N, C-alpha and C positions, 0 to 999 in steps of 0.2 A: 877661146873662153872655156875654162875647165868644167867638167861635169861633176856633180855631187849627188851621192845617194842620200836619201832622207827617209826617216820614219816620223810620222806625225799622227795626231788624233784629230778627227773633225769635231764639230760641235756636239754630236751625239755620242762621242766617245769611241767611235770605230777607228781602229788603227789602219793607216794608209802608208804604203811604201811607194817610192818612185825615184825618178832622176830629174834634176834640174841643171841647166847651164847658167852659171853666174860667175862674176869676177872673184868673189870672196864668199866664205862661209856665212858672214854676216848678211850678205845680200840674199842668200837662200833663206835664212831665218826671217828676214824682213818680208820676203815674198810670201812665205807660208803664213805668216801672221796676217798679212793683208787679205789672204784667201780665207781667213777665219779658221785656220788650223793651228794646233798647238804642237810645235816641234818636240820630238823625243830625242832624235839624234840626226846629225848631219856629218858626212865624211866624204873624203875625196873618192870618187868612183873608180879612179885609176890606181888607187893605192893598194898594192898587193902584198906589201911587207907586213908581217905580223909583229906587233909591238909586244915582245915578251915581257917587258917591264910592266905593262898594264895588266897582262894576264895574271901576274903573280902579286899584284898589289891588293892587299886586303881592304875590304870595305870598313870604314871607321865604325866602331860600335854605336848602337842607337843612343846610348847615354851621352856620347861625345857630340853627336849630331844634335841631340836635344839641348845640350848646353850651348852650342853655337846659336841655335835659333832663339833661345832665351836671352843670350847676351845681345844678339842683334835687336831683339824687341826692346830691351832696356835702353840701348844706345839711341834708337829711333824715338822712343818715348821722351827722352831727355833732350831732344832737339838736334842730335848729331845728324848731319847730312848723310844720305844713303851711301855715297861713294866713300866718305870718310869712315863710316861705320865698317864697311867691308875691308877697307884698307887696314884699320886697326885690328880687326879680327883675323885678317890674313897674316899680319905680323906676329900675333901672339899665339896662333895655332901651332900646337906641338905635333899633331899627326900630319905626316907629309902629304897623304892623299887629300885630307880635308883642307890643308893649306893650299894645295894646287887648285882645288875646286873653288874655294873662296876667292882666290886671286882671279880665276877665270870668270867667275860671276861678276866681279868688280870690273874687269875689262869689258865684258859684254854690256853692262849697264853704262859704262863710260862711252861706249860706241853708240848709245841710244837705244839699246834693247830693253824691252819690258822686263821687270824683275821676275815675273812668273815664267816667262820664256827662258830666261837665263837659268833659273832653277831647273826647268824641264829639260835642259840640255845635258843634265847629269842624272839620268833615270836610275843608275846603279846606286846613287847616294840618296836621292830623294824620290820616294815612291809616289804613286798617284794621289794618295791621301794628302800628303804634305803639299804637293804642287797644286791640287785643287783648292785647298784651304788658303794657300798664299795667293792664288789667282782671285778667289772670291774676296779676300781681304784687300787686295790692291784695287780691285774694281769698286768695292764698297767703301773705300777710305777708312778701313779699320785694320790695316796691315799689322800694326803692333800687337793688337789684341789677338788676331789670328795666329801670329807667330808664337805668342805665349801659350795659347791653347794647344797648338801643335806640339810644342816642347813638353807641356804637361802630359799630354797623351803618350808621347814616346817614353817619357820617364816612368809613367805608370806601367806601360807594357814591358819595359826593360826590368822594372822591379818585380813584376809578377813572373816573368821568365826566369829571372835570377833566383827567385824564391823556389820555383819548381825544380830548377837545375840543382840548386844547393841541397834541397831536400832529398834528391835522388842519388846524391854522391855516395852517401854511406851505404845504402843497400847495394848499389852497383859495385862498390869496393868489396863488400862481403861476397857477392856473387863471383867476382874475379878471383879473390883470394881462395874461396872455397873450391873453385874449379881447378886452380893451380895445385892446391894441397892434394885433392883427390887424384889428379893426374900423376903427380910425383909418386904418391903412394902406390898406385896401380902399376905404373911403368917401371919404377926403380926398386920399390920395396917388396912387392909381391914375388918377383922372380927368385929372390933369395930363399923363399920357402918351398919352391917347386921340387928341388931334390928330396926334401923331407916328405913331401906329399907323394912322390913317386915310390919311395920306400914303403910308405903306408899302404898304398894301393897294391904293391907287389906282395905285401904280407897278407893279402886276402881281405883287406878291409875296404869299406866303401866310404868315399868322401861325402860330407854333408852337402846338401843342396846349395847352401850359401857359399861354400868353398868352390863348388863346381861352377856356379854362375859367375863368381868373381874371376876364376881362371879363364872362363870363356870370354868374359869382357876384356881381360888383359890380352888374350890372344887376338881378339878382334882389333884392339887398339894397335897392337904391334904389326898386324898384317894389313889392316885397312884404315888405320888412323889417319894417314896422310890423305887418303882418298875421301874419307868422311869430312876432313877439314876443308879440302878443296871443294867438295860438294856444298858445304855450308857457305863458303865464300862466293861460289858461283850462284848459289840460291839467293844470297843477299844482293848480288848485282842484278839478278833477274827480277827480284822483287822491286828493287829500286827502278829498274827500267819500266816495269809494269805500273809503278806509281806515277810515271810520267804520262801515262795514257789516262783518258777520262774513265774508261771502264775499270782500270786497275785502282785508281783513286777511290772510285765509288765502292768497289768491292771491299777494299781494306777499311774504308770509313764505315761501311755498313756493319761489318763484323766487329769493328772496334767498339761500336755503340752497344753491342750485345754482351760484351765482357762485363761480368759483375764488378761493381765498385768503379772500375776504370771507365766503363761506358758512360755512366752519368756524369763523371768528372769531365770527360772529353766533350760531351754534349753541352754541359753548362759553360765550359770554357769557350766553345764556339759561339754560343748564344751571347755570352758576355762581350766577346770581342765584336760581334755584329752590332749589338746595341751601342757600345762605346764609339765605334767608328762612325756609325750612322748618326748618332747624336752629335758627335763632334763636328761632322761635316755640316749638318743642318744648323747648328749653332753659329757656324761661320759663313752662313749665307749660300752654301752650295745647293743648287736645285735638287729636289728630292729624287728625280730620275737618275741624275748623275751620281748622287750620293748612294743610291741603292746599287748602282753598277759597281762603284768602287768597293762598297761594303761586301758585295758578293765575293770579291776576290780576296777579302781579308779575314774570312771566317776561320780558315784552316780546316774546314770540313766540306768536301765536295757536294754532299747531299744537301746540306743547308745552303750552300752557294747556289745550287740548282733551284731550290725553292725561292731564293731571293731574286734570281734572274726571272723566274716566272712572275714574281710579284711586280717586277718592272713593267711587264706587259699589262697586268691588271690595273696598276696605278695609272699608266698612260691612257687606259681606256676609261678612266674616271672612277674606278672602284677605290674604296679606302684600303690602306696598307694592311690593316688587321685581318681582312678577309682572306687573301691568298696565303699569308703567313699561318693563319689558323688552320687552313685546309691542308697545309704541309705536315701538320702533326709533329713538328720538331720543337716548337716554342712551348714552354710550360704554360698551363692555363692562366695562372695568376699574372704572368707577364703579358699574355694576350689581352687580359681584361684591362690592365693598366694602359696598354697601347691604344686599345679601342676608345677608352675614356679620354685619353690625352688628345686623340685626333679630333674629338668633338670640342674640346676646350682649347685647341690650338696650342698645346704645350708639349708637343711630341718630343722635341729635342731635349728638353729638361728631364722629362720622364725617362727617356732612353738612357741618359747618363746615370740617373738615380737607380734604374733597374740594373745597369751594368755594375755599379758599385755594390749593390746588394748581393748580386750573384757572386761577385769576386770575394766578398766577405765569407759567404757560405762555401765557396770553392776553396778558400784558404783553409778553412776548418776541415774539409774533406781530405785535402792533400795531406795535412798534418796527421789525420787519422790513418790514411793509407800508408804513410811513412812509418808510423808507429806499429802498424800491423806487419809491414814488410820486414822490418828489422828482426823481430823474433822469429818470423817465418824463415828468413834466410839463415839465421843462426841454427834453427832447428833442422833445416835441410842439410846444412853443412855438417852439423854434429851427427846426424843420422847416417850420412854417407861414411864419415870416418868410423863411426861405431860399427857399421855393417862390415867394413873392411877388416877391422880388428877382430870381430867375432868370427868372420869367415876364416881368418888365419889361425885363430886360437882353438876353434872347435876340434880340428883334427889332432892338435897337440894334447888337448885334454883327453880325447879318446885313446890316444897312444899311451898316455900316462895311466889311464884306468886299465888298459889291456896288460900293461907291464905289471 
């Protein structure tokens, strides 16, 4: 009987790893389900070969996954059997990775597996948020509605992410072009003037400070430019490594919040995502403790995530959600006031969604303002750098003309 390695979550959300002996992978999934655990992955324990194909397969975009969930909900709402629905969607899927996943879920359900367990076997495609909502919908007999809400949530998040990315393209292009222009001028254009400057100095004249600093910068680039570039690349890798640690994430997130303009935008974005994820989970019948745990991993800010994790302990002890969140001093006062009132009126999930939409509208305005400020600032910096180079090159020429 072969051995299988598995990863699963128990009823309180804790991840568990282990080994089981069974005839097939399906038997392992069934055994874990009977034990009250939610399987994340199951694989052959003796399999040592690396599947390079899977390593280089890109995850389908969220918009495509959202479209799949929405189409699945529509088919189920119109009375199409589950297996037929997955069969139809598997045939029409254009993304090869999503097609493979849909067909695998179909096969698992055909073998008698629960739909949420089948989805959970693909954690790279479907995150904890999606799986928890599907599980709650399947258990509460409102699967179609939960699929629709999940699809809507993913579409909104993809739209917001696309808006932010699109808004930053032009400033990023200006930065790249400006850097290239200045580098070309300094490395290839400035050296052509150096013989003239040497004659000027040999004639007993002194170069202007702007010219001296420009030549010093040019010498630095020619001698140490490759080392500086290597240092920046290594520093980027080091920062990325530090971001993988809890201390590094908290350090970066703490300083990010202190940056003017960018800090409030980052905080509002994290609060908005927390409210939307938590509200969506509660609307779909996910218990509040499990919903808070999932939400803490979805904020995008480690400091706010830590505050939410502490809120789980307080809520499990019988305290209202508003108290630990208010003590963390991350949530805006008006948001905390609405959450506090909604807890008393038992409308928390609806208020959280409304708060998220309100914050996102304000966030969109602030992002537009930031982009409008960045564009002239980048143009001004680029123009100033080019103007500085031109002045540094022309000043000695003007003095030479005056001396003649």
